[in-house]
C-alpha positions, 0 to 999 in steps of 0.5 A, a space after each residue: 267506472 260506469 259507461 256513459 250510457 249507464 250514467 245517463 240513464 241514472 240522470 234520467 232516473 233520478 229526474 223522472 223520480 223527481 218528476 213523480 215526487 213533484 206530480 204527487 204534490 200537485 200544489 207545487 207543480 207546474 200545470 204544464 207538467 200534469 198536462 203532459 203526463 197522461 198516465 202516471 201509473 204508467 211513468 211509475 211503472 217505466 220509472 221502476 223497470 228502469 231502477 231495476 235494469 240498473 240494479 246496483 248502478 242506480 242512485 250512487 255518487 260515482 254515477 253522478 256528476 259533482 261540481 269542482 270536476 267532480 270533487 265537491 260534494 254539490 251534485 248536479 241534476 239533469 235539468 242543471 246540467 241540461 241548462 249549463 250545457 245549452 247555455 254553453 253550446 248557445 242552443 235553444 228548443 225549436 219552440 223557444 226559437 220559433 216562439 220569438 221568431 213569430 214576434 219578429 217584424 221581418 217574419 210579418 213582412 215575409 208573411 205579407 209578402 208571400 200572401 201578396 204571391 197567392 200562397 194562401 189563395 184557396 185556404 182561409 185562417 182557421 182551416 187546417 190547409 191554412 195552418 199547414 201552409 202556414 208551418 211551411 212559411 215558418 220552416 222557410 223563414 226559419 231556414 233562412 235565419 239559420 243560413 244568415 246565423 251560419 254565415 255570420 258565425 263562419 265570418 267571426 270564426 275566420 276573423 278570430 282564426 286570422 287574429 290568432 294567427 297574427 298574434 302567433 306571427 307577432 309573437 314569432 317575430 319578436 321572438 326572432 329579434 331578441 334572439 338575432 340581438 342576443 347572438 349580435 351581442 355574444 358575437 361582439 363579446 366574443 370578437 372583443 375577447 379574441 382580439 389581439 390588442 398590442 401591449 401598453 406603452 410603458 410611459 411612466 415606468 420607462 421614463 422613470 427607469 431612464 431617469 434612474 440610469 441617467 442619475 446613475 451615470 452622472 454619479 459615476 463621471 463625478 466619482 472619476 473626476 
């Protein structure tokens, strides 16, 4: 089995190969992709070198990811794996997070408060110095949001942990009570079995025997007379 590094390199190779395919078909290519790739020839050369380096490990099913824990025929590409992983880990790119952050009213209030304290004094919008200071505001505000999010996450984790502990305690208590009841029932049955009860008083049988004996005595007396 190939190493994780080889498997990941193979995924990158497949992804870059797909990217080159899209670039060769401009009608179906996102303009952002075309603008991001400054030299298509260099990218093709890099893909070629990567394929040569992987040699027989390139484009083999043994190094691909499939659904149903690798048993199905449904192969996942790098984009699908990254998307699934990002969703599972609750992560986003910094660009996505900051784009949403800049549209928050709370961010506008933060910028206004900073301006009132003279943070932008001597710098005008559009100037390099202004942009650099604005970037610092973004970093500061993001760090505050990150700290708040981390505190919330930690609190939720503690609540979940306490709930799990309480659930285990309840389960253990129920198990102990059931075990005690079963033990008590077992002891009661044992005591009943081992108890020495007096023998039953012969009522009917004794009376019957006495009557027969008396009748026999009378018959003998009558015979003597």
